[in-house]
BAFIDO-46564 format. One record per residue (C-alpha): x, y, z. Coordinates in steps of 0.1 Angstrom, whole numbers, padded with zeros to 4 digits. Layout:
N
@east = X, north = Y, up = Z
...
This chain:
424
@east = 0000, north = 0000, up = 0000
@east = 0014, north = 0034, up = -0010
@east = 0020, north = 0061, up = 0016
@east = -0006, north = 0088, up = 0020
@east = 0007, north = 0122, up = 0010
@east = -0005, north = 0158, up = 0011
@east = -0031, north = 0169, up = -0014
@east = -0019, north = 0190, up = -0044
@east = -0016, north = 0226, up = -0033
@east = -0011, north = 0219, up = 0004
@east = 0022, north = 0214, up = 0023
@east = 0036, north = 0206, up = 0057
@east = 0053, north = 0235, up = 0075
@east = 0081, north = 0218, up = 0093
@east = 0098, north = 0229, up = 0126
@east = 0128, north = 0246, up = 0110
@east = 0106, north = 0267, up = 0088
@east = 0079, north = 0274, up = 0113
@east = 0103, north = 0296, up = 0132
@east = 0101, north = 0321, up = 0104
@east = 0063, north = 0320, up = 0107
@east = 0064, north = 0326, up = 0144
@east = 0088, north = 0355, up = 0140
@east = 0064, north = 0372, up = 0115
@east = 0034, north = 0365, up = 0137
@east = 0051, north = 0378, up = 0169
@east = 0063, north = 0410, up = 0151
@east = 0027, north = 0416, up = 0137
@east = 0011, north = 0409, up = 0171
@east = 0034, north = 0433, up = 0189
@east = 0030, north = 0462, up = 0164
@east = -0008, north = 0457, up = 0162
@east = -0011, north = 0456, up = 0200
@east = 0006, north = 0490, up = 0202
@east = -0019, north = 0504, up = 0177
@east = -0048, north = 0491, up = 0198
@east = -0059, north = 0464, up = 0174
@east = -0077, north = 0433, up = 0188
@east = -0075, north = 0398, up = 0175
@east = -0106, north = 0381, up = 0161
@east = -0109, north = 0344, up = 0150
@east = -0136, north = 0334, up = 0126
@east = -0146, north = 0299, up = 0113
@east = -0127, north = 0286, up = 0083
@east = -0159, north = 0276, up = 0066
@east = -0190, north = 0298, up = 0061
@east = -0223, north = 0298, up = 0042
@east = -0215, north = 0301, up = 0005
@east = -0238, north = 0331, up = 0001
@east = -0215, north = 0351, up = 0024
@east = -0188, north = 0351, up = -0003
@east = -0211, north = 0353, up = -0032
@east = -0226, north = 0385, up = -0018
@east = -0195, north = 0399, up = -0002
@east = -0168, north = 0392, up = -0029
@east = -0190, north = 0393, up = -0059
@east = -0204, north = 0365, up = -0081
@east = -0186, north = 0379, up = -0112
@east = -0151, north = 0376, up = -0096
@east = -0127, north = 0348, up = -0104
@east = -0126, north = 0339, up = -0067
@east = -0163, north = 0331, up = -0066
@east = -0166, north = 0318, up = -0102
@east = -0136, north = 0295, up = -0103
@east = -0116, north = 0292, up = -0072
@east = -0138, north = 0285, up = -0041
@east = -0139, north = 0252, up = -0023
@east = -0177, north = 0247, up = -0021
@east = -0196, north = 0216, up = -0010
@east = -0229, north = 0204, up = 0005
@east = -0228, north = 0194, up = 0041
@east = -0250, north = 0166, up = 0056
@east = -0278, north = 0191, up = 0061
@east = -0277, north = 0199, up = 0024
@east = -0264, north = 0234, up = 0030
@east = -0239, north = 0250, up = 0007
@east = -0207, north = 0255, up = 0026
@east = -0174, north = 0272, up = 0014
@east = -0139, north = 0271, up = 0029
@east = -0131, north = 0308, up = 0033
@east = -0111, north = 0322, up = 0003
@east = -0102, north = 0354, up = 0022
@east = -0107, north = 0369, up = 0056
@east = -0126, north = 0402, up = 0052
@east = -0161, north = 0387, up = 0045
@east = -0160, north = 0365, up = 0076
@east = -0148, north = 0394, up = 0099
@east = -0176, north = 0416, up = 0085
@east = -0201, north = 0388, up = 0091
@east = -0189, north = 0385, up = 0127
@east = -0191, north = 0423, up = 0131
@east = -0228, north = 0422, up = 0120
@east = -0238, north = 0390, up = 0138
@east = -0223, north = 0400, up = 0171
@east = -0235, north = 0436, up = 0169
@east = -0199, north = 0449, up = 0174
@east = -0210, north = 0484, up = 0162
@east = -0232, north = 0486, up = 0194
@east = -0200, north = 0487, up = 0215
@east = -0194, north = 0522, up = 0201
@east = -0164, north = 0538, up = 0185
@east = -0142, north = 0520, up = 0160
@east = -0135, north = 0483, up = 0158
@east = -0098, north = 0478, up = 0151
@east = -0095, north = 0440, up = 0144
@east = -0068, north = 0417, up = 0131
@east = -0068, north = 0380, up = 0122
@east = -0044, north = 0353, up = 0111
@east = -0050, north = 0319, up = 0096
@east = -0055, north = 0296, up = 0066
@east = -0075, north = 0305, up = 0035
@east = -0085, north = 0282, up = 0006
@east = -0086, north = 0287, up = -0032
@east = -0086, north = 0261, up = -0059
@east = -0060, north = 0275, up = -0083
@east = -0029, north = 0263, up = -0100
@east = -0002, north = 0260, up = -0073
@east = 0030, north = 0280, up = -0078
@east = 0057, north = 0296, up = -0057
@east = 0041, north = 0315, up = -0029
@east = 0006, north = 0306, up = -0040
@east = -0010, north = 0274, up = -0026
@east = -0045, north = 0260, up = -0024
@east = -0043, north = 0262, up = 0013
@east = -0025, north = 0295, up = 0021
@east = -0022, north = 0317, up = 0051
@east = -0028, north = 0354, up = 0057
@east = -0025, north = 0380, up = 0084
@east = -0050, north = 0408, up = 0080
@east = -0065, north = 0439, up = 0096
@east = -0099, north = 0455, up = 0094
@east = -0109, north = 0489, up = 0107
@east = -0147, north = 0492, up = 0108
@east = -0167, north = 0523, up = 0116
@east = -0149, north = 0553, up = 0100
@east = -0147, north = 0569, up = 0065
@east = -0118, north = 0591, up = 0077
@east = -0088, north = 0589, up = 0053
@east = -0066, north = 0588, up = 0084
@east = -0077, north = 0552, up = 0088
@east = -0064, north = 0544, up = 0053
@east = -0031, north = 0559, up = 0062
@east = -0029, north = 0541, up = 0096
@east = -0034, north = 0507, up = 0081
@east = -0008, north = 0513, up = 0054
@east = 0017, north = 0526, up = 0079
@east = 0012, north = 0496, up = 0101
@east = 0017, north = 0472, up = 0072
@east = 0049, north = 0491, up = 0063
@east = 0061, north = 0488, up = 0100
@east = 0055, north = 0451, up = 0101
@east = 0073, north = 0444, up = 0068
@east = 0103, north = 0466, up = 0077
@east = 0106, north = 0452, up = 0112
@east = 0108, north = 0416, up = 0100
@east = 0137, north = 0428, up = 0077
@east = 0122, north = 0431, up = 0042
@east = 0138, north = 0456, up = 0019
@east = 0132, north = 0467, up = -0017
@east = 0095, north = 0473, up = -0011
@east = 0073, north = 0495, up = -0032
@east = 0039, north = 0509, up = -0022
@east = 0015, north = 0513, up = -0051
@east = -0017, north = 0533, up = -0044
@east = -0048, north = 0542, up = -0064
@east = -0084, north = 0552, up = -0059
@east = -0112, north = 0532, up = -0073
@east = -0137, north = 0559, up = -0063
@east = -0172, north = 0554, up = -0049
@east = -0199, north = 0532, up = -0063
@east = -0210, north = 0558, up = -0088
@east = -0174, north = 0565, up = -0100
@east = -0167, north = 0529, up = -0103
@east = -0198, north = 0523, up = -0123
@east = -0189, north = 0551, up = -0147
@east = -0154, north = 0537, up = -0151
@east = -0168, north = 0502, up = -0156
@east = -0188, north = 0514, up = -0186
@east = -0158, north = 0534, up = -0200
@east = -0138, north = 0502, up = -0199
@east = -0166, north = 0482, up = -0217
@east = -0168, north = 0509, up = -0243
@east = -0130, north = 0509, up = -0248
@east = -0124, north = 0471, up = -0248
@east = -0154, north = 0461, up = -0269
@east = -0139, north = 0470, up = -0303
@east = -0108, north = 0449, up = -0293
@east = -0128, north = 0419, up = -0280
@east = -0115, north = 0395, up = -0305
@east = -0079, north = 0404, up = -0296
@east = -0083, north = 0398, up = -0259
@east = -0074, north = 0365, up = -0242
@east = -0103, north = 0342, up = -0234
@east = -0105, north = 0351, up = -0197
@east = -0106, north = 0388, up = -0206
@east = -0133, north = 0383, up = -0232
@east = -0154, north = 0365, up = -0205
@east = -0148, north = 0394, up = -0181
@east = -0157, north = 0421, up = -0205
@east = -0193, north = 0425, up = -0194
@east = -0191, north = 0407, up = -0161
@east = -0161, north = 0424, up = -0144
@east = -0142, north = 0445, up = -0169
@east = -0119, north = 0460, up = -0142
@east = -0102, north = 0426, up = -0139
@east = -0090, north = 0428, up = -0175
@east = -0065, north = 0454, up = -0162
@east = -0049, north = 0425, up = -0142
@east = -0044, north = 0402, up = -0172
@east = -0010, north = 0388, up = -0177
@east = -0016, north = 0381, up = -0214
@east = 0010, north = 0400, up = -0235
@east = -0014, north = 0411, up = -0262
@east = -0041, north = 0420, up = -0237
@east = -0016, north = 0441, up = -0218
@east = -0007, north = 0460, up = -0250
@east = -0044, north = 0469, up = -0254
@east = -0047, north = 0477, up = -0216
@east = -0019, north = 0503, up = -0221
@east = -0043, north = 0526, up = -0239
@east = -0073, north = 0521, up = -0216
@east = -0088, north = 0550, up = -0198
@east = -0076, north = 0558, up = -0162
@east = -0098, north = 0555, up = -0132
@east = -0083, north = 0587, up = -0119
@east = -0101, north = 0606, up = -0147
@east = -0135, north = 0593, up = -0134
@east = -0132, north = 0603, up = -0098
@east = -0158, north = 0626, up = -0084
@east = -0150, north = 0655, up = -0061
@east = -0155, north = 0635, up = -0029
@east = -0133, north = 0606, up = -0041
@east = -0106, north = 0629, up = -0053
@east = -0106, north = 0648, up = -0020
@east = -0103, north = 0616, up = 0000
@east = -0074, north = 0604, up = -0022
@east = -0056, north = 0637, up = -0020
@east = -0057, north = 0636, up = 0018
@east = -0043, north = 0600, up = 0019
@east = -0014, north = 0611, up = -0003
@east = -0007, north = 0641, up = 0018
@east = -0006, north = 0621, up = 0050
@east = 0016, north = 0594, up = 0035
@east = 0040, north = 0621, up = 0024
@east = 0040, north = 0637, up = 0059
@east = 0049, north = 0603, up = 0074
@east = 0078, north = 0599, up = 0050
@east = 0062, north = 0568, up = 0034
@east = 0071, north = 0569, up = -0003
@east = 0046, north = 0556, up = -0028
@east = 0038, north = 0556, up = -0065
@east = 0004, north = 0561, up = -0082
@east = -0008, north = 0531, up = -0102
@east = -0040, north = 0538, up = -0120
@east = -0042, north = 0502, up = -0131
@east = -0044, north = 0490, up = -0095
@east = -0080, north = 0481, up = -0089
@east = -0078, north = 0449, up = -0067
@east = -0097, north = 0418, up = -0077
@east = -0127, north = 0419, up = -0054
@east = -0160, north = 0438, up = -0059
@east = -0162, north = 0453, up = -0024
@east = -0134, north = 0479, up = -0027
@east = -0141, north = 0516, up = -0028
@east = -0118, north = 0547, up = -0027
@east = -0083, north = 0538, up = -0016
@east = -0067, north = 0506, up = -0030
@east = -0031, north = 0497, up = -0024
@east = -0004, north = 0470, up = -0027
@east = 0030, north = 0466, up = -0012
@east = 0053, north = 0449, up = -0037
@east = 0087, north = 0432, up = -0032
@east = 0112, north = 0435, up = -0061
@east = 0129, north = 0404, up = -0047
@east = 0100, north = 0380, up = -0054
@east = 0098, north = 0378, up = -0092
@east = 0064, north = 0377, up = -0109
@east = 0044, north = 0370, up = -0077
@east = 0056, north = 0402, up = -0062
@east = 0026, north = 0414, up = -0040
@east = 0032, north = 0408, up = -0003
@east = 0003, north = 0429, up = 0010
@east = -0028, north = 0442, up = -0006
@east = -0059, north = 0461, up = 0006
@east = -0080, north = 0491, up = 0006
@east = -0113, north = 0507, up = 0016
@east = -0147, north = 0489, up = 0013
@east = -0174, north = 0512, up = 0026
@east = -0203, north = 0493, up = 0011
@east = -0196, north = 0458, up = 0022
@east = -0211, north = 0458, up = 0057
@east = -0244, north = 0471, up = 0044
@east = -0243, north = 0447, up = 0014
@east = -0241, north = 0418, up = 0039
@east = -0271, north = 0430, up = 0059
@east = -0255, north = 0452, up = 0085
@east = -0256, north = 0490, up = 0092
@east = -0241, north = 0514, up = 0068
@east = -0205, north = 0512, up = 0080
@east = -0173, north = 0524, up = 0064
@east = -0142, north = 0502, up = 0066
@east = -0107, north = 0497, up = 0054
@east = -0082, north = 0469, up = 0058
@east = -0054, north = 0447, up = 0042
@east = -0041, north = 0411, up = 0041
@east = -0006, north = 0398, up = 0039
@east = 0003, north = 0365, up = 0023
@east = 0024, north = 0346, up = 0047
@east = 0039, north = 0321, up = 0022
@east = 0054, north = 0349, up = 0001
@east = 0068, north = 0366, up = 0032
@east = 0084, north = 0334, up = 0043
@east = 0100, north = 0328, up = 0009
@east = 0115, north = 0363, up = 0010
@east = 0128, north = 0359, up = 0046
@east = 0144, north = 0326, up = 0038
@east = 0162, north = 0342, up = 0009
@east = 0173, north = 0373, up = 0028
@east = 0180, north = 0363, up = 0064
@east = 0187, north = 0327, up = 0075
@east = 0177, north = 0324, up = 0111
@east = 0203, north = 0314, up = 0138
@east = 0198, north = 0280, up = 0155
@east = 0170, north = 0279, up = 0181
@east = 0180, north = 0288, up = 0216
@east = 0186, north = 0259, up = 0240
@east = 0199, north = 0267, up = 0274
@east = 0206, north = 0232, up = 0288
@east = 0208, north = 0197, up = 0273
@east = 0204, north = 0172, up = 0301
@east = 0221, north = 0138, up = 0297
@east = 0218, north = 0109, up = 0321
@east = 0224, north = 0071, up = 0325
@east = 0213, north = 0048, up = 0352
@east = 0178, north = 0043, up = 0367
@east = 0182, north = 0067, up = 0396
@east = 0199, north = 0093, up = 0374
@east = 0172, north = 0091, up = 0348
@east = 0145, north = 0096, up = 0374
@east = 0163, north = 0126, up = 0388
@east = 0168, north = 0141, up = 0353
@east = 0130, north = 0143, up = 0349
@east = 0126, north = 0163, up = 0382
@east = 0156, north = 0185, up = 0375
@east = 0144, north = 0193, up = 0339
@east = 0110, north = 0203, up = 0352
@east = 0124, north = 0225, up = 0379
@east = 0147, north = 0243, up = 0355
@east = 0119, north = 0249, up = 0330
@east = 0098, north = 0263, up = 0358
@east = 0127, north = 0287, up = 0365
@east = 0124, north = 0299, up = 0329
@east = 0152, north = 0279, up = 0312
@east = 0148, north = 0261, up = 0279
@east = 0158, north = 0225, up = 0287
@east = 0159, north = 0194, up = 0264
@east = 0162, north = 0160, up = 0281
@east = 0180, north = 0132, up = 0263
@east = 0157, north = 0101, up = 0264
@east = 0179, north = 0078, up = 0243
@east = 0197, north = 0059, up = 0271
@east = 0227, north = 0058, up = 0248
@east = 0263, north = 0061, up = 0260
@east = 0273, north = 0095, up = 0274
@east = 0296, north = 0102, up = 0244
@east = 0266, north = 0100, up = 0220
@east = 0245, north = 0121, up = 0243
@east = 0273, north = 0148, up = 0244
@east = 0274, north = 0149, up = 0206
@east = 0237, north = 0155, up = 0205
@east = 0241, north = 0184, up = 0230
@east = 0266, north = 0200, up = 0206
@east = 0244, north = 0194, up = 0176
@east = 0214, north = 0210, up = 0193
@east = 0234, north = 0241, up = 0200
@east = 0229, north = 0240, up = 0238
@east = 0247, north = 0266, up = 0259
@east = 0255, north = 0240, up = 0286
@east = 0253, north = 0203, up = 0292
@east = 0240, north = 0189, up = 0325
@east = 0253, north = 0154, up = 0333
@east = 0237, north = 0130, up = 0357
@east = 0253, north = 0096, up = 0362
@east = 0252, north = 0071, up = 0391
@east = 0277, north = 0091, up = 0412
@east = 0258, north = 0124, up = 0407
@east = 0225, north = 0107, up = 0414
@east = 0238, north = 0092, up = 0447
@east = 0252, north = 0126, up = 0458
@east = 0223, north = 0147, up = 0443
@east = 0248, north = 0167, up = 0423
@east = 0251, north = 0174, up = 0386
@east = 0280, north = 0181, up = 0363
@east = 0276, north = 0215, up = 0346
@east = 0296, north = 0218, up = 0314
@east = 0296, north = 0250, up = 0293
@east = 0300, north = 0239, up = 0257
@east = 0316, north = 0270, up = 0243
@east = 0345, north = 0272, up = 0268
@east = 0346, north = 0236, up = 0279
@east = 0345, north = 0248, up = 0316
@east = 0331, north = 0220, up = 0338
@east = 0322, north = 0218, up = 0375
@east = 0303, north = 0196, up = 0399
@east = 0275, north = 0214, up = 0417
@east = 0247, north = 0204, up = 0441
@east = 0213, north = 0202, up = 0423
@east = 0198, north = 0224, up = 0450
@east = 0225, north = 0250, up = 0445
@east = 0221, north = 0249, up = 0407
@east = 0184, north = 0257, up = 0411
@east = 0192, north = 0286, up = 0435
@east = 0216, north = 0304, up = 0410
@east = 0190, north = 0313, up = 0383
@east = 0202, north = 0348, up = 0376
@east = 0239, north = 0338, up = 0375
@east = 0231, north = 0310, up = 0350
@east = 0210, north = 0332, up = 0328
@east = 0238, north = 0358, up = 0327
@east = 0263, north = 0332, up = 0317
@east = 0240, north = 0319, up = 0290
@east = 0234, north = 0354, up = 0276
@east = 0271, north = 0363, up = 0277
@east = 0291, north = 0330, up = 0272
């Protein structure tokens, strides 16, 4: 019988790699906490109608990429393809607007889309995202962009570019949609098949086409910036002014429209020049109509999502992590010594140390080799003699310095040991 393997488009994240994930998550958690954002966790599957109404039935996500199935109650269920719709559903269902003021929320977790797997893009992928619900103030747009830049710079990414655009309000977008239909219709036969299909359903998505001939046609398409009303232009001007005041450089990209129907006003992407074709590491914008569309109160909102897989690929290229910290590697042989090792390990862990206990029962020489391989600061040795005397051999691996010490004394010198570990 052949071994069971992961499904196409999914992968295991092994311990050596997971440390990159934990580093990104910890940085994000710290920065978001300082900005008064609170974590929210929503189910990974929802009613299919949530995404059809929230994302838009004419989008590729809903039309081609969702994992949708019937459950045992004959209900249509979908694995979440993105995080915003679920957060908005939770906002409405739990009446979070009744708490007053803004809701600054963040989330992290897996998303699911059935598409061709490629570097940095899997069928099960992971995102960190933020949503600010309850304000139309352009300062909120700038705040979320600034937080995204802080996170990416703090984890060590360089060569980043911020592209911004405005997709206007619903009326502006509708006028622009018609202008695109009018422009592309005479070129319909020259467009790629997907773009021909999008022409009347979702013409803004044609701007994202990777087809070479379609891109040549797109180059002459009208700009959304020429269709912004006074209100949209004022909002966008304020966003640009505040980004400049913060020293956040950006470039205008009139072709940036984002792929989902719920965006209004500001749209943005943060792009890495170190990632090749799949270069976007963070994307987001304002979506003032989504809460009302999903049955909630008229609520303005703005947010973004970062793709974790792409971030990890970049970090692995740019900054290999040092070995994980290990304070003590505890080796032992003999029944009484092995029993004492369990107690000593637990007491040291309770005192705040990182302790790995060798469970192999192999000769001391092999256990010592593993201590070195694991990168421990020091090795603790318990043999028959030490067990009888309730002592332990403490060997600092960098210097080779070794001494016998009573177990009780070892446990009493926590600060001295920690100083030695930090400054070998």
